[in-house]
C-alpha positions in Angstrom: 34.8 -0.9 -49.7 34.7 -4.4 -51.3 37.4 -6.0 -52.5 37.6 -6.5 -56.4 38.4 -9.9 -57.8 40.8 -9.7 -60.7 39.3 -12.9 -62.7 38.3 -14.1 -66.4 35.2 -15.5 -64.8 32.4 -13.6 -66.3 30.5 -13.4 -63.2 33.2 -11.4 -61.6 33.5 -9.1 -64.2 29.9 -8.5 -64.1 29.7 -7.5 -60.7 33.0 -5.5 -61.0 31.3 -3.5 -63.3 29.1 -1.8 -60.4 30.1 0.7 -57.7 30.5 -1.3 -54.5 30.5 -4.4 -56.6 26.6 -4.3 -57.1 26.1 -4.7 -53.0 24.8 -1.0 -52.5 21.5 -1.8 -54.7 18.5 -2.6 -53.1 15.5 -4.9 -54.1 14.9 -4.9 -57.5 17.3 -1.8 -57.9 20.4 -3.4 -60.1 19.8 -2.1 -63.6 20.7 -4.6 -66.0 21.0 -3.4 -69.6 19.5 -6.0 -72.2 22.7 -6.9 -73.9 24.2 -7.7 -70.0 21.2 -9.8 -69.2 21.8 -11.8 -72.3 25.5 -12.4 -71.6 24.9 -13.1 -67.9 22.2 -15.7 -69.1 24.6 -17.3 -71.5 27.0 -17.5 -68.6 24.5 -19.3 -66.4 23.7 -21.4 -68.9 26.8 -22.6 -69.5 27.5 -23.2 -65.8 24.2 -25.5 -65.7 25.8 -27.6 -68.5 28.8 -28.2 -66.6 26.8 -29.8 -64.1 28.3 -31.0 -60.8 31.8 -32.2 -59.7 32.1 -34.0 -56.4 28.9 -32.4 -55.1 30.1 -29.4 -56.2 29.0 -26.9 -58.9 30.9 -24.2 -60.8 28.4 -21.7 -60.2 29.4 -18.2 -58.6 29.0 -19.1 -54.7 27.2 -15.9 -53.7 24.3 -15.6 -56.1 21.8 -15.8 -53.4 23.0 -12.3 -52.3 22.5 -10.8 -55.7 19.0 -11.9 -57.3 16.9 -10.4 -55.1 18.5 -7.0 -56.2 18.0 -8.0 -60.1 15.1 -6.4 -61.8 11.9 -8.6 -61.8 12.2 -9.4 -65.3 15.7 -10.9 -64.7 14.2 -13.4 -62.1 11.5 -14.4 -64.5 14.3 -15.2 -67.3 16.1 -17.2 -64.6 13.4 -18.8 -63.4 12.6 -19.8 -67.3 16.5 -21.0 -67.9 16.2 -23.1 -64.8 12.6 -24.7 -65.6 13.8 -25.5 -69.1 16.7 -27.6 -67.9 14.7 -29.2 -65.4 12.0 -30.4 -67.7 14.3 -32.7 -69.1 16.8 -33.4 -66.5 15.0 -33.3 -62.9 18.1 -33.8 -61.2 20.1 -31.1 -62.6 21.8 -29.5 -59.4 22.7 -26.0 -61.1 19.7 -25.5 -62.5 17.9 -26.5 -59.0 19.9 -24.0 -57.2 19.2 -21.2 -59.4 15.3 -22.1 -59.4 15.5 -22.2 -55.3 17.0 -18.8 -55.0 14.6 -17.3 -57.3 11.7 -19.1 -55.6 13.2 -17.8 -52.1 13.1 -14.3 -53.2 9.4 -14.5 -54.8 8.3 -16.5 -51.7 7.2 -19.5 -54.2 5.2 -22.0 -51.6 7.4 -24.6 -53.2 10.7 -23.4 -52.0 11.2 -25.6 -49.1 11.0 -28.5 -51.4 13.1 -26.8 -54.1 15.6 -26.4 -51.2 15.8 -30.0 -50.1 16.1 -30.8 -53.7 19.1 -28.7 -53.8 20.9 -29.8 -50.8 20.0 -33.2 -51.8 21.6 -32.5 -55.5 24.6 -30.5 -54.4 25.3 -31.0 -50.8 29.2 -29.7 -50.9 28.4 -26.7 -52.9 29.5 -23.5 -51.3 26.7 -21.7 -52.7 24.3 -24.1 -51.5 25.9 -23.8 -47.9 26.3 -20.3 -48.1 22.5 -19.6 -49.0 21.4 -21.8 -45.8 23.9 -20.1 -43.4 22.3 -16.9 -44.8 18.7 -18.3 -44.2 19.7 -19.3 -40.5 20.7 -15.7 -40.1 17.9 -14.1 -41.4 15.4 -16.1 -39.4 17.3 -15.4 -36.2 18.7 -18.5 -35.8 16.4 -21.2 -37.1 15.1 -22.8 -40.4 11.5 -22.8 -41.7 10.4 -26.0 -42.6 10.8 -29.8 -41.0 14.1 -29.5 -40.3 16.1 -29.6 -37.6 17.3 -26.2 -37.9 20.5 -26.2 -35.4 21.5 -29.8 -37.0 21.1 -28.5 -40.6 23.3 -25.6 -39.7 26.3 -27.5 -38.1 25.9 -29.9 -41.3 26.1 -27.2 -43.8 29.1 -25.3 -41.8 31.0 -28.6 -41.8 30.1 -29.0 -46.1 31.5 -25.5 -46.3 34.6 -25.6 -43.9 35.5 -29.3 -46.1 35.3 -27.6 -49.4 37.4 -24.5 -48.0 40.1 -26.5 -46.7 40.8 -28.0 -50.1 40.3 -25.0 -52.1 43.3 -22.8 -53.2 43.4 -19.0 -52.9 40.9 -18.8 -55.8 38.5 -16.0 -56.8 35.6 -18.5 -55.6 37.4 -19.1 -51.9 38.1 -15.2 -51.3 34.2 -14.8 -52.4 33.0 -17.8 -50.0 35.4 -16.2 -47.3 34.3 -12.7 -47.5 30.4 -13.9 -47.8 30.7 -16.0 -44.8 32.3 -13.4 -42.8 29.5 -11.0 -43.9 26.6 -13.1 -42.7 28.1 -13.3 -39.5 26.8 -16.6 -38.4 29.4 -19.4 -36.9 29.5 -22.6 -34.7 29.7 -19.8 -32.1 25.9 -19.2 -32.3 24.7 -23.0 -31.5 27.6 -23.4 -29.0 26.4 -20.1 -27.1 22.7 -21.4 -26.9 24.0 -25.0 -25.7 26.0 -23.5 -23.0 23.0 -21.4 -21.6 20.9 -24.5 -21.8 23.3 -26.4 -20.0 23.5 -23.6 -17.5 19.8 -23.6 -17.1 19.4 -27.4 -16.9 22.1 -27.6 -14.1 20.3 -24.5 -11.8 17.0 -26.6 -12.3 15.8 -27.7 -8.9 16.2 -31.5 -8.9 12.9 -33.5 -9.2 13.2 -37.4 -9.3 10.3 -37.9 -11.6 12.1 -35.7 -14.3 15.6 -36.6 -13.3 16.3 -39.0 -16.3 14.9 -36.4 -18.9 16.9 -33.9 -17.5 20.1 -36.0 -17.7 19.4 -36.9 -21.3 19.1 -33.2 -22.4 22.3 -32.4 -20.3 24.2 -35.2 -22.3 22.3 -33.8 -25.3 23.8 -30.3 -24.6 27.1 -31.8 -23.9 27.3 -33.7 -27.0 26.4 -30.2 -29.1 29.1 -28.5 -27.4 31.6 -30.9 -28.2 30.4 -30.8 -31.8 30.5 -26.9 -32.0 34.3 -26.9 -30.5 35.0 -29.4 -33.1 33.7 -27.3 -36.0 35.3 -23.9 -34.1 38.7 -25.5 -35.0 37.1 -26.7 -38.6 36.5 -22.8 -39.3 39.9 -21.6 -38.1 41.5 -24.2 -40.2 39.2 -23.1 -43.4 39.3 -19.4 -43.3 42.8 -18.6 -41.6 44.9 -20.6 -44.0 47.8 -17.8 -43.7 48.1 -18.4 -39.9 48.4 -22.4 -39.6 52.1 -22.0 -40.0 54.6 -20.1 -38.3 57.0 -17.7 -40.4 60.6 -18.9 -40.8 61.5 -16.1 -38.4 59.5 -14.9 -35.5 60.3 -12.7 -32.7 61.2 -13.9 -29.2 58.9 -12.7 -26.6 60.3 -14.9 -23.7 58.8 -17.2 -21.7 54.8 -16.5 -21.0 55.0 -17.9 -17.7 58.2 -16.1 -16.3 57.8 -13.7 -13.4 60.9 -11.8 -14.7 59.4 -10.3 -17.8 55.7 -9.2 -18.4 55.1 -11.1 -21.4 51.7 -9.2 -22.4 53.5 -5.9 -22.1 56.3 -7.3 -24.3 54.1 -8.4 -27.0 51.7 -5.3 -26.8 55.0 -3.2 -27.3 56.0 -4.9 -30.5 53.0 -4.3 -32.2 52.1 -0.7 -33.9 49.6 1.4 -32.1 49.2 -1.9 -29.9 47.2 -3.1 -33.1 44.3 -1.3 -31.9 43.6 -0.5 -35.5 42.9 -3.8 -36.4 39.5 -5.6 -35.4 40.9 -9.3 -35.6 44.5 -10.1 -34.9 46.2 -12.5 -37.1 48.1 -14.4 -34.6 50.3 -17.4 -35.7 50.0 -20.8 -33.6 53.0 -20.1 -31.6 51.8 -16.5 -30.6 48.4 -18.0 -29.9 50.0 -21.0 -27.7 51.8 -18.4 -25.6 49.2 -15.8 -25.1 47.1 -18.6 -23.8 49.7 -20.1 -21.3 50.2 -16.3 -20.0 46.3 -15.8 -19.4 45.5 -19.2 -18.2 48.5 -18.7 -15.4 46.6 -15.4 -14.3 43.6 -17.0 -14.4 44.7 -19.9 -12.1 46.4 -17.0 -10.1 42.6 -15.7 -9.0 43.0 -12.6 -6.8 45.6 -11.3 -4.4 44.6 -8.4 -2.3 41.2 -7.9 -3.8 42.7 -7.3 -7.0 43.6 -10.2 -10.4 46.8 -10.3 -11.9 45.2 -9.8 -15.5 46.7 -7.0 -17.4 44.1 -3.5 -17.8 41.9 -2.8 -20.3 41.4 -6.0 -21.5 37.9 -6.0 -23.2 39.4 -3.9 -26.2 42.2 -6.5 -26.7 40.2 -9.9 -26.0 37.8 -9.1 -28.6 40.5 -8.9 -31.3 41.7 -12.3 -30.6 40.4 -15.4 -32.9 37.2 -17.0 -32.0 39.1 -20.1 -31.5 41.4 -18.4 -28.7 38.2 -16.8 -27.2 36.5 -20.0 -26.8 39.6 -21.9 -25.6 39.9 -19.1 -22.7 36.1 -19.6 -21.9 36.0 -23.2 -21.6 39.3 -23.0 -19.3 37.9 -20.2 -17.4 34.6 -22.3 -16.8 36.1 -25.1 -15.6 38.2 -23.3 -13.2 35.3 -21.1 -12.0 33.6 -24.8 -11.5 36.3 -26.4 -9.5 36.9 -22.9 -7.6 33.8 -20.8 -7.4 35.6 -17.8 -5.6 38.3 -17.4 -8.4 37.3 -13.5 -9.4 40.0 -13.8 -12.4 38.1 -16.4 -13.8 34.6 -14.5 -13.5 36.2 -11.5 -15.0 37.4 -13.4 -18.1 34.1 -14.7 -18.6 32.4 -11.6 -18.1 34.6 -10.0 -20.8 34.1 -12.9 -23.4 30.5 -13.7 -22.5 29.2 -10.5 -22.6 25.7 -11.5 -22.4 23.0 -10.8 -19.5 21.8 -14.3 -19.5 25.0 -15.6 -18.1 25.8 -14.9 -14.4 29.5 -14.0 -14.9 29.3 -10.2 -14.8 27.2 -10.4 -11.3 29.9 -13.1 -10.1 32.9 -10.8 -11.0 31.2 -7.5 -9.5 30.5 -9.8 -6.4 34.1 -11.2 -6.1 36.0 -8.0 -7.2 34.2 -5.3 -5.7 37.1 -2.9 -6.1 38.0 -3.9 -9.9 37.4 -0.7 -12.1 37.3 -2.8 -15.1 34.4 -4.8 -13.8 32.7 -1.6 -13.3 33.0 -0.7 -17.0 31.8 -3.9 -18.3 29.2 -3.6 -16.1 28.6 0.0 -17.5 28.7 -1.1 -20.9 26.0 -4.0 -20.6 23.3 -2.1 -18.6 23.9 0.6 -21.1 21.4 -0.5 -23.8 18.3 -0.1 -25.7 16.7 -2.9 -23.4 17.7 -1.6 -20.2 14.3 -0.1 -19.2 12.4 -3.5 -19.8 13.2 -4.3 -16.2 13.5 -1.5 -13.4 16.0 -3.2 -11.7 18.6 -3.2 -15.0 17.2 0.9 -15.5 18.1 1.3 -11.9 21.9 -0.1 -12.5 22.4 2.4 -15.1 22.6 5.0 -12.5 24.0 2.4 -9.9 26.8 1.3 -11.8 28.3 4.8 -12.5 27.8 5.5 -8.4 30.0 2.6 -8.3 32.6 3.5 -10.7 32.9 7.1 -9.5 33.2 5.8 -5.8 36.1 3.3 -7.0 38.0 5.9 -9.2 38.1 8.6 -6.5 39.6 5.9 -3.9 42.4 6.0 -6.4 43.2 9.7 -6.2 44.9 11.7 -8.7 43.5 11.7 -12.3 41.5 8.7 -11.9 38.1 10.1 -12.0 39.2 12.5 -15.0 40.3 9.5 -16.8 37.1 7.7 -16.1 35.3 10.6 -17.4 37.1 10.9 -20.5 36.4 7.0 -21.2 32.7 7.9 -21.0 32.5 10.3 -23.4 34.9 8.7 -25.6 34.3 5.1 -25.6 30.5 5.0 -24.3 28.9 8.0 -24.5 26.3 7.2 -21.6 27.8 9.9 -19.3 26.1 11.0 -16.1 25.1 14.3 -18.1 23.4 12.0 -20.6 21.8 9.6 -18.2 20.4 12.6 -16.4 18.8 14.2 -19.8 17.3 10.9 -20.8 15.5 10.6 -17.3 14.6 14.2 -17.6 12.4 13.6 -20.3 9.7 12.3 -18.0 10.9 13.7 -14.7 7.7 13.1 -12.7 8.3 9.5 -13.1 11.8 9.1 -12.7 12.3 11.5 -9.6 14.5 9.2 -7.3 17.3 8.7 -10.1 17.2 11.9 -11.0 18.3 13.1 -7.4 21.0 10.2 -7.7 22.3 11.8 -11.1 23.0 15.2 -9.5 25.8 14.1 -7.2 28.1 12.4 -10.0 27.2 15.4 -12.1 28.7 17.5 -9.5 31.8 15.1 -8.9 32.5 15.0 -12.5 32.2 18.8 -12.6 35.0 18.9 -9.7 37.1 16.5 -11.4 36.9 18.5 -14.9 37.8 22.1 -12.9 40.7 20.2 -11.3 42.1 19.2 -14.7 41.4 22.7 -16.3 43.8 24.0 -12.8 46.7 21.8 -14.1 45.9 21.6 -18.0 43.9 24.9 -19.2 43.2 23.9 -22.6 42.6 20.0 -22.0 39.8 19.5 -24.7 37.7 16.8 -22.7 37.5 18.9 -19.6 36.2 22.1 -21.7 33.8 20.4 -23.7 32.8 18.1 -20.6 32.4 21.3 -18.4 30.1 22.8 -21.4 27.9 19.6 -21.4 27.4 19.8 -17.6 26.4 23.4 -17.6 24.0 23.2 -20.4 22.3 20.0 -18.8 21.9 21.9 -15.3 20.4 24.7 -17.6 23.3 27.0 -16.5 23.1 28.7 -19.5 26.0 31.8 -18.9 28.3 29.3 -17.8 27.9 26.8 -20.5 28.9 29.6 -23.3 31.7 29.9 -21.3 32.6 26.5 -22.7 31.5 26.4 -26.4 31.6 23.2 -28.6 34.7 23.2 -30.6 36.1 20.5 -32.6 39.2 18.3 -32.6 41.1 16.6 -35.2 41.7 13.7 -32.9 39.8 13.8 -29.8 36.1 13.0 -30.4 32.9 12.0 -28.2 31.1 8.7 -28.5 27.9 9.8 -30.4 25.4 8.9 -27.8 27.0 11.5 -25.4 25.2 14.2 -27.9 21.8 12.9 -26.9 19.4 15.6 -25.1 21.9 18.5 -26.2 21.3 21.6 -28.3 22.6 21.1 -31.9 25.8 23.6 -32.0 25.0 25.6 -35.0 26.8 25.2 -38.3 26.7 26.8 -41.5 27.4 24.9 -45.0 27.0 24.9 -48.7 24.6 22.3 -50.1 25.0 21.0 -53.5 23.2 23.8 -55.3 25.4 26.3 -54.1 22.9 27.5 -51.1 24.6 28.2 -47.9 22.4 26.7 -45.0 22.8 27.0 -41.2 21.2 24.3 -39.2 19.5 27.1 -37.1 17.5 27.8 -40.0 15.8 24.7 -39.7 14.6 25.7 -35.8 10.7 25.1 -36.1 11.2 21.6 -38.0 11.7 18.0 -37.0 15.2 17.4 -38.8 17.0 14.3 -39.9 21.0 14.6 -40.2 21.7 11.7 -42.6 25.6 11.1 -42.4 26.3 8.6 -45.4 28.2 7.9 -48.4 27.5 6.5 -51.7 30.2 3.3 -51.3 28.5 2.4 -48.2 26.1 -0.5 -48.4 24.2 -0.1 -45.3 23.5 3.7 -46.3 21.6 2.3 -49.4 19.7 0.2 -47.2 18.6 3.1 -45.1 17.0 5.1 -48.1 13.6 3.2 -48.5 13.2 4.3 -44.7 14.1 7.7 -45.1 12.1 8.1 -48.1 9.0 6.8 -46.3 9.3 9.4 -43.6 9.9 12.2 -46.1 6.9 11.5 -48.2 4.7 11.1 -45.0 5.8 13.9 -43.0 7.9 16.6 -44.9 4.4 18.4 -45.3 4.1 18.9 -41.9 7.6 20.1 -41.1 10.0 17.2 -41.4 13.2 17.9 -43.3 16.2 15.7 -44.3 19.7 17.4 -44.6 21.9 14.4 -46.2 25.4 14.9 -45.6 27.8 12.9 -47.9 31.4 12.2 -47.0 32.2 10.8 -50.4 35.3 11.8 -52.3 34.3 12.8 -55.4 31.5 15.2 -55.8 30.2 13.8 -59.1 29.9 10.6 -57.6 27.3 11.5 -55.0 25.6 13.5 -57.9 25.1 10.3 -59.8 24.1 8.3 -56.9 21.3 10.8 -55.7 20.0 11.0 -59.2 20.2 7.1 -59.3 18.4 6.4 -56.2 16.1 9.7 -56.3 17.0 10.6 -52.7 15.1 13.5 -51.0 15.8 16.6 -48.8 18.5 18.9 -48.7 22.1 17.3 -50.0 25.6 18.6 -48.8 28.8 17.3 -50.0 31.6 16.9 -47.3 34.4 14.7 -48.3 35.7 14.1 -44.9 39.0 15.7 -45.7 37.4 19.2 -45.2 38.5 20.3 -41.8 35.8 22.7 -41.5 33.1 20.2 -42.6 30.1 18.9 -40.7 31.3 15.8 -40.0 34.5 16.7 -38.7 32.5 19.7 -36.7 30.6 16.7 -35.0 32.9 14.1 -34.7 30.8 11.6 -36.8 33.4 8.9 -37.2 31.0 6.3 -38.9 28.1 5.8 -41.6 25.3 5.4 -41.6 24.9 7.9 -38.6 21.4 9.2 -38.4 21.0 12.5 -35.7 17.1 13.3 -35.2 16.7 17.0 -34.0 13.5 18.2 -32.5 11.8 21.6 -33.5 13.6 23.3 -30.8 17.4 21.9 -32.1 17.7 19.5 -29.4 19.3 16.1 -30.4 16.7 13.5 -29.8 18.9 10.6 -30.9 21.9 9.5 -32.5 21.2 5.9 -33.4 17.8 5.6 -35.3 18.1 3.6 -38.6 15.2 2.0 -40.6 12.0 0.5 -39.0 12.7 2.1 -35.4 13.3 5.9 -37.3 10.1 5.3 -38.9 8.5 4.4 -35.8 10.0 7.3 -33.5 9.3 10.1 -36.3 5.7 8.5 -36.4 5.2 8.9 -32.8 6.8 12.5 -32.4 4.4 13.6 -35.1 1.3 11.9 -34.0 1.6 13.3 -30.2 2.8 16.8 -30.7 1.9 19.1 -27.5 -0.9 21.3 -28.8 -1.8 19.6 -32.1 -4.7 17.7 -32.6 -4.7 14.0 -32.4 -4.4 12.2 -35.8 -7.6 10.7 -37.1 -8.4 7.2 -36.3 -11.1 4.7 -36.4 -11.7 1.3 -34.4 -14.0 -0.7 -32.8 -13.9 -1.6 -28.8 -14.1 -4.8 -27.6 -17.9 -4.0 -26.5 -18.4 -3.3 -30.3 -18.7 0.6 -29.8 -16.7 3.1 -32.6 -14.1 4.9 -31.3 -12.3 7.8 -33.2 -11.5 11.4 -32.5 -14.9 12.4 -33.1 -16.3 10.2 -30.6 -13.9 11.2 -27.9 -14.9 15.1 -28.2 -16.0 16.7 -25.1 -14.1 14.4 -23.0 -10.7 14.5 -21.5 -9.0 11.2 -22.8 -5.7 9.0 -21.6 -5.1 7.0 -24.8 -2.5 4.4 -23.9 -0.9 1.5 -25.9 0.5 -1.4 -23.9 -1.2 -3.7 -21.0 -4.0 -2.5 -18.9 -1.9 -3.6 -15.5 0.8 -0.8 -16.6 -1.7 2.0 -16.8 -4.7 1.3 -14.7 -3.0 0.4 -11.5 -2.1 3.9 -11.4 -4.8 5.7 -13.1 -8.1 3.5 -11.9 -8.6 6.1 -8.7 -8.4 9.2 -11.0 -10.8 7.3 -13.5 -13.4 7.0 -10.5 -13.2 10.2 -9.4 -13.4 11.9 -12.8 -15.1 9.9 -15.1 -18.4 11.2 -14.6 -17.1 14.7 -15.4 -16.0 13.5 -18.8 -12.6 11.6 -18.3 -11.9 8.5 -20.1 -9.4 6.2 -20.5 -8.7 3.9 -23.6 -6.3 0.8 -23.8 -5.1 -0.5 -27.2 -3.6 -4.0 -26.9 -0.6 -4.2 -29.2 1.1 -7.1 -27.7 0.8 -10.3 -25.7 -2.5 -11.3 -26.6 -3.2 -12.9 -29.7 -6.9 -12.9 -29.9 -9.9 -10.2 -29.0 -11.7 -12.8 -27.2 -8.5 -13.8 -25.1 -8.3 -9.6 -24.3 -12.1 -9.3 -23.5 -12.0 -12.3 -21.2 -8.8 -10.9 -19.4 -10.9 -7.3 -19.1 -13.8 -8.9 -17.6 -12.1 -11.1 -15.3 -9.9 -8.2 -14.0 -12.7 -5.8 -14.3 -10.3 -3.4 -15.7 -12.0 0.5 -16.1 -12.4 2.3 -19.3 -12.7 1.2 -22.9 -10.2 -1.3 -24.7 -9.6 -1.8 -28.4 -7.7 -5.0 -29.7 -5.6 -3.7 -32.5 -5.4 -6.8 -34.9 -1.8 -7.5 -36.0 -0.5 -6.6 -32.7 3.1 -4.2 -33.3 1.9 -4.3 -37.3 -1.8 -3.5 -36.1 -3.2 -0.2 -38.0 -3.2 2.1 -34.8 0.2 0.5 -33.7 1.9 1.8 -37.3 -0.2 5.1 -37.3 1.4 6.1 -33.9 4.8 4.7 -34.0 4.6 2.0 -31.6 8.0 0.0 -31.6 8.5 -3.5 -31.0 11.8 -2.7 -29.4 10.7 0.1 -27.1 9.5 -0.4 -23.5 5.5 0.0 -23.2 3.5 1.8 -22.1 3.0 4.5 -24.7 0.5 7.2 -23.2 -1.0 10.2 -24.8 -3.5 12.6 -23.0 -5.9 14.7 -25.2 -8.4 17.4 -24.0 -11.7 18.2 -25.0 -11.2 19.4 -28.6 -8.8 16.3 -29.3 -5.2 18.5 -29.0 -2.4 16.8 -27.2 -1.9 17.7 -23.4 1.1 15.5 -22.9 2.7 12.5 -24.1 5.1 9.9 -22.9 6.8 6.7 -24.4 8.3 4.1 -22.0 8.0 2.6 -18.2 6.8 4.8 -15.4 9.3 4.1 -12.2 7.8 6.6 -9.8 3.8 5.6 -10.4 3.0 8.0 -7.7 4.3 11.2 -8.7 3.5 10.3 -12.4 -0.4 9.9 -11.4 -0.4 13.1 -9.3 0.8 15.1 -12.3 -2.0 13.2 -14.6 -4.6 14.0 -12.0 -3.6 17.7 -12.0 -3.6 18.0 -15.8 -7.1 16.0 -15.9 -8.7 18.1 -13.3 -7.5 21.6 -15.3 -8.6 20.4 -18.5 -11.9 19.4 -16.9 -12.5 22.7 -15.6 -12.4 21.8 -12.0 -9.3 23.4 -10.9 
């Protein structure tokens, strides 16, 4: 929950009067009574009159994060207040700041002008600089207008750090620090970009004609990197004041470079729970220096007998180091790797710190450390992401990496493979079973990868069975075997290993995807007892949430949208709240008019649904299909809306939703014009589908088969699509969906920017869905063979 500031400043009294300091409210949802509005306006008027001292106002620094939550009439009053002062004093900085924030949320075309005036009049003001940093964040790392976005960003960071270094431990300082940490943008962002640009420039083939320009760009990257390194130090000084001095008494852990003690183990053993309960370690200067010496020594040592001397399980510890430490380790390791390209320890440290695919460090670590299990886990994590299937080589690695991991752990013998399986269930969720279930959604397109999953599942089965011989009540072995047998369709065996919750052990949520939801009974807020099995036949969203959770509030508009659009067709929401007090929940539901079945689970209930399914964070959305199978545990906001739209628009056996469009030749296209034909409707590039289907089209077109492509990305004009179709002689009809991902057909069918195309629907003569799929076809021949069989059958030719 948010920190509450005890302050005589009226602003903090005002925001503390709201639950979660008002941070749970969405756009325009913060209801402010008339007398409170007047008091707030009087307070801000006083702040405007106080003016600017040394480039800083006395305005609350976090106004930018609240004005958009205010009701519209309050924004109008704020604009009038600011404009009233500016009529007589055009250079009034406080009034300009207020007007800029209001103009930003009102999408005023003069916003950029106001923003420039604000920066000119109060360049050192923390609220001004936080607003610019937040804008940089909201615009994915760039700023609108004529500004040099990155340079502006670095300048406002420097201004903010300078103010923070001089400010005492006031409420304003705490508020600024909290806001800055919440935005999550730092010098690390441009530092990483400059590093990547420098890497790309160094890898470019040398061209004598462009060498001078290339050298200038390399030098510019180095200058920016140096500036970012300076600002990272300044950030640490500004917002970690309590760590800048060593305590009077500090435990001695010995010499970090000594071979007589293990400095790392000694340090870890001095911490409670190895400090894993803390996301960010608060390290004093001496401890930082000692740890850096220790790791630098082990990086320089490189590889001995195919292994590094680095300690185990480093990823979960290094992520907790202060940013300044991680950056120093990165700089050191990059320097070592440049001098000694075969230093596997440097590559491994870099793969941990720089966990991005655009850098080569993970691939280098895999090559240099072929027997390092930790490197395999790093690869597992990196290739297991929503973007993996955008590239077949990456998608293939989601199978290849567990193959490598299992092979290496089996060589270690003992319980190594069992320990590996537990880690996959507990920390990653992407187990061989979960990967297999994902691939089996479209088996004809993934046959090769599916065949490679089977041996992995069998190896896991053997390891878990062996574990049970030694430890008959082992929770992970029992649950893992149940998962394996359900995945393989061996129902009787699966029933011998039913799901049972545990107070301490849990699965990573992703491990649930593709499984049947275990049934559970619970009382709703109105006193009715419901079982999840009551909702078989409906598409169900299990929404785990809490009133004090700001992101949970942000989900409400999307849940409302899906509920309103699909409830009448069999969509239901079961909202499971883990709040502490039922009265708080009831008030919150009434205030936000939240639809669906409401369930109170204060999380202290051992028999509550959150504990039963091992929910460890909110918000958490589980989408359950009509057969009770868990489709996803990660959908939120727009992706949730898109996925439900796609599922409901393409239900097998149901009539395709009505739509109306015009193809590039001027022909009307709608379900009515398609009746009597078997039609393949696809969203994506023509090459993604027609390379597989052109033979089928030519073979069956005269019998009533047609293909209709809907372009939603890649081409920004209908004319460009028309030219491409004619140049390549693509078959079928083609529709340009104006607006791309936001085009009317894309929205109606739930086409999602973040999911890989093509999306395909096969429709029969009556306009009913025969089959559908969303995602890349990895075995085109097998998929095309299945499509041909379905087309011929529904044309009555088989």
